[in-house]
C-alpha positions, 0 to 999 in steps of 0.5 A, spaced: 570 384 483 566 378 487 568 376 494 571 370 492 576 373 487 578 379 492 580 373 497 584 369 491 587 376 489 589 377 497 591 371 497 596 371 491 599 378 494 600 374 500 604 369 497 608 373 493 610 377 499 612 371 503 616 368 497 620 376 497 620 376 504 623 368 504 628 370 498 631 376 501 631 373 508 635 368 505 640 372 500 642 377 506 641 372 512 649 373 513 649 381 512 643 382 517 647 378 522 653 382 522 649 388 522 646 386 528 652 384 532 656 389 530 650 394 531 649 391 538 656 392 540 656 399 538 650 400 542 654 398 548 661 401 546 661 406 552 659 400 557 663 395 555 668 396 561 674 399 555 673 392 551 671 396 545 671 404 547 677 406 553 674 412 557 675 418 557 681 420 561 682 427 565 688 432 564 691 437 569 687 443 567 681 445 563 684 452 562 686 452 555 690 458 556 695 453 559 694 448 554 700 446 549 700 448 542 696 443 538 702 442 533 706 440 540 701 436 542 701 432 535 708 431 535 708 428 542 702 424 541 706 421 535 713 420 539 708 416 544 705 411 539 712 410 536 715 409 543 709 404 545 708 400 539 712 400 534 717 405 530 714 404 523 707 405 525 703 410 520 702 417 523 696 419 519 691 422 523 684 421 522 682 426 527 683 430 533 678 430 538 679 436 543 675 435 550 677 442 554 672 440 559 676 434 561 683 437 559 685 432 554 686 431 547 685 425 544 689 423 537 686 418 533 690 415 528 688 412 520 691 405 520 690 400 525 685 404 530 690 407 535 688 412 539 693 417 544 690 421 549 694 426 552 694 432 557 693 438 554 697 442 558 703 437 560 702 433 553 703 427 558 701 420 556 694 419 559 692 413 555 694 409 549 689 405 546 686 400 540 680 403 538 676 396 538 669 400 537 672 404 530 674 397 528 667 395 529 663 401 526 667 400 519 665 393 519 658 395 521 657 400 515 662 396 510 668 402 510 672 396 512 672 394 505 673 401 502 680 401 507 682 394 504 681 395 497 683 402 497 677 405 493 678 412 497 671 414 494 666 410 499 664 406 494 663 400 498 659 403 504 654 406 499 652 400 496 652 396 502 648 401 506 643 402 500 642 395 499 641 394 506 637 399 507 633 397 501 633 390 504 630 393 511 625 397 508 622 390 504 623 386 510 618 391 514 613 392 508 613 384 507 613 383 514 607 388 516 603 385 510 604 378 512 602 379 519 596 384 517 594 381 510 591 374 513 587 378 519 585 382 514 582 376 510 579 373 516 575 379 518 572 379 510 
């Protein structure tokens, strides 16, 4: 292949990559915008002054032998949630986060992003929080749509993360080539 034909071929490849890069970027702009904003928020959640993620409060003792049984703590968490938020609030649990080094147990509820921190030994309410970081994370990975549409299988999250991961890969490859290709052509 002659030098002129090689150059034309490289220029054609650059045009194709530029078109793919531009089209993909235009099509997925809003999704990249959402991912970048929510990603920034998640990166800063522990330094948000309690706006996104509440501090973990300390209980009275780290000695697990002095702690109340987990079912008693769960009942107390449900009691405090209903007392402080609403009598008809959902009591379905998402997870229980045990922090023996802080003497605290955190109950995270499935709906409406509520969290209750209790003293492990006394069962006293240490903190009631709206877990904004969980909401942001659910938007970030599109699991919010699975919750909203009650898919139960994570289909939206799977499709969304696959498309966005592949798009980021395409952007990386085409972006690199758009930077490197002209350099390579100038060198020759």
